[in-house]
C-alpha positions as CSV (number, residue, x, y, z in Angstrom):
1,X,137.9,93.1,121.8
2,X,139.8,95.0,124.2
3,X,143.2,93.6,125.8
4,X,142.7,92.1,129.1
5,X,144.9,95.1,130.5
6,X,142.5,97.8,129.2
7,X,139.2,95.4,130.0
8,X,140.5,94.9,134.0
9,X,141.5,99.0,133.7
10,X,137.9,99.8,133.1
11,X,136.3,97.4,135.2
12,X,138.8,98.3,138.4
13,X,137.0,101.9,137.7
14,X,133.5,100.4,137.4
15,X,133.8,98.8,140.5
16,X,135.6,101.8,142.0
17,X,133.3,103.6,141.5
18,X,130.3,101.8,142.5
19,X,131.8,100.8,145.6
20,X,131.7,96.6,144.8
21,X,134.4,94.4,145.9
22,X,134.8,91.4,143.1
23,X,135.9,88.0,143.7
24,X,136.7,84.7,141.3
25,X,136.2,81.5,141.1
26,X,138.0,79.7,138.9
27,X,139.2,76.3,137.4
28,X,140.4,75.9,133.7
29,X,141.9,79.0,133.6
30,X,144.0,78.8,136.9
31,X,143.7,82.4,137.7
32,X,144.4,84.0,135.2
33,X,141.3,86.1,135.4
34,X,142.5,86.9,138.9
35,X,145.9,87.9,137.6
36,X,144.4,90.1,134.9
37,X,142.6,92.1,137.5
38,X,145.6,92.1,139.7
39,X,148.1,93.7,137.4
40,X,146.4,96.6,137.7
41,X,148.0,99.2,140.0
42,X,145.2,100.0,143.0
43,X,143.0,96.7,142.0
44,X,142.9,95.8,145.8
45,X,140.6,98.7,146.4
46,X,137.9,96.7,144.6
47,X,139.0,92.7,144.4
48,X,139.1,91.0,147.2
49,X,140.3,86.9,146.8
50,X,140.5,84.2,143.6
51,X,139.6,80.8,144.7
52,X,141.4,78.3,142.2
53,X,139.3,75.5,142.4
54,X,141.4,73.4,140.1
55,X,140.4,69.7,141.7
56,X,136.7,68.7,142.5
57,X,137.8,68.7,146.1
58,X,138.7,72.2,146.0
59,X,135.6,73.3,144.4
60,X,134.0,71.6,147.6
61,X,136.1,72.2,150.8
62,X,136.5,76.3,149.3
63,X,133.6,77.6,148.3
64,X,131.0,75.0,148.9
65,X,130.0,72.7,145.9
66,X,127.5,70.2,146.2
67,X,129.1,66.6,145.9
68,X,125.9,65.7,143.9
69,X,126.0,68.6,141.6
70,X,129.5,67.4,140.8
71,X,128.2,63.9,140.3
72,X,125.0,64.4,138.4
73,X,126.1,67.5,136.0
74,X,129.9,67.2,135.9
75,X,132.6,70.0,136.9
76,X,132.4,71.6,133.2
77,X,128.6,72.8,134.1
78,X,126.3,75.7,134.1
79,X,125.5,74.0,137.1
80,X,128.5,73.8,138.9
81,X,129.5,77.4,138.3
82,X,126.6,78.7,139.3
83,X,127.3,77.6,142.6
84,X,130.8,78.6,141.9
85,X,130.2,82.3,141.8
86,X,127.4,81.9,145.1
87,X,130.1,79.6,146.9
88,X,132.4,82.6,146.1
89,X,130.6,85.5,147.0
90,X,129.6,84.0,150.1
91,X,133.0,83.1,151.2
92,X,134.4,86.1,150.7
93,X,134.1,90.2,151.1
94,X,132.9,90.2,147.6
95,X,129.7,92.1,146.5
96,X,130.3,90.6,142.7
97,X,132.0,87.9,141.2
98,X,132.3,85.5,138.6
99,X,133.3,81.7,138.2
100,X,134.5,79.5,135.1
101,X,135.3,76.1,134.9
102,X,135.9,74.7,131.6
103,X,138.3,72.0,128.9
104,X,141.4,74.3,127.8
105,X,142.7,70.8,125.9
106,X,144.5,69.1,125.0
107,X,142.8,66.3,126.7
108,X,140.3,66.0,128.3
109,X,137.3,66.6,125.9
110,X,134.2,64.6,124.9
111,X,132.0,64.2,122.2
112,X,129.4,66.1,124.0
113,X,132.1,68.8,126.1
114,X,134.5,69.1,123.3
115,X,138.1,70.9,124.4
116,X,136.9,74.4,124.2
117,X,133.9,74.2,125.9
118,X,134.4,76.7,128.9
119,X,131.1,77.7,130.9
120,X,130.5,80.6,133.0
121,X,128.4,82.7,135.9
122,X,128.6,86.1,137.2
123,X,126.4,87.0,140.1
124,X,126.6,90.0,142.5
125,X,124.9,90.2,145.7
126,X,121.8,92.3,144.2
127,X,120.3,89.3,142.4
128,X,122.0,89.3,138.9
129,X,122.9,86.4,137.3
130,X,124.2,85.2,134.1
131,X,125.3,81.8,133.0
132,X,126.7,81.0,129.6
133,X,128.8,78.2,128.0
134,X,131.1,79.1,125.5
135,X,133.1,77.4,122.7
136,X,136.7,78.3,122.1
137,X,138.5,77.3,119.1
138,X,142.7,77.1,119.4
139,X,145.1,75.3,122.0
140,X,145.1,75.3,125.9
141,X,146.7,79.1,125.5
142,X,144.4,80.5,123.8
143,X,141.2,78.9,125.3
144,X,142.4,79.7,129.0
145,X,143.4,83.9,126.9
146,X,139.7,83.6,125.4
147,X,137.9,82.5,128.7
148,X,139.8,85.2,130.6
149,X,139.0,87.6,127.9
150,X,135.3,86.6,128.1
151,X,134.8,86.5,131.7
152,X,136.1,90.2,132.3
153,X,134.3,91.5,128.9
154,X,131.3,90.2,130.5
155,X,131.2,91.8,134.0
156,X,132.2,95.2,132.0
157,X,129.4,95.0,130.3
158,X,126.7,93.9,133.3
159,X,128.4,97.5,134.5
160,X,128.1,99.8,131.8
161,X,124.7,98.7,131.7
162,X,123.8,99.1,134.9
163,X,125.3,102.6,134.8
164,X,123.2,103.8,131.6
165,X,120.0,102.2,133.0
166,X,121.1,104.3,136.3
167,X,120.4,101.5,138.7
168,X,123.9,101.6,139.9
């Protein structure tokens, strides 16, 4: 797996090449994805903004997550991250985005959603949507690092696949 800096650099080139503007909606990573992206000089050409929506209230107020979705599925759910990425794109100048919500630990886990459970959603303004849940091992820092790396990797791989298919 490539380093976050290397991935961010390659992702930035793809986003810039195809005139995409990116946004993030982050909970458990606390801005880690946006930080990895903005560590790259010139990222303002392809990155619009980050929503750090750690609390349920922030998720509702900043990006329009429905209270009923939070109550029914919980903040760490595929349903919530799907709404998060859609809300981030709708409330920004972005054409593509990623969202993440999870349980980094050391506490907060349950039998159903143990520490290391992280939900992701990626979407673009052309209808692409990918939603998944991963389980990462390690301490809080390792879970957050793995989540950041995974978020960048999936978006990079999606854009590479579109390029290979001639869709971009």
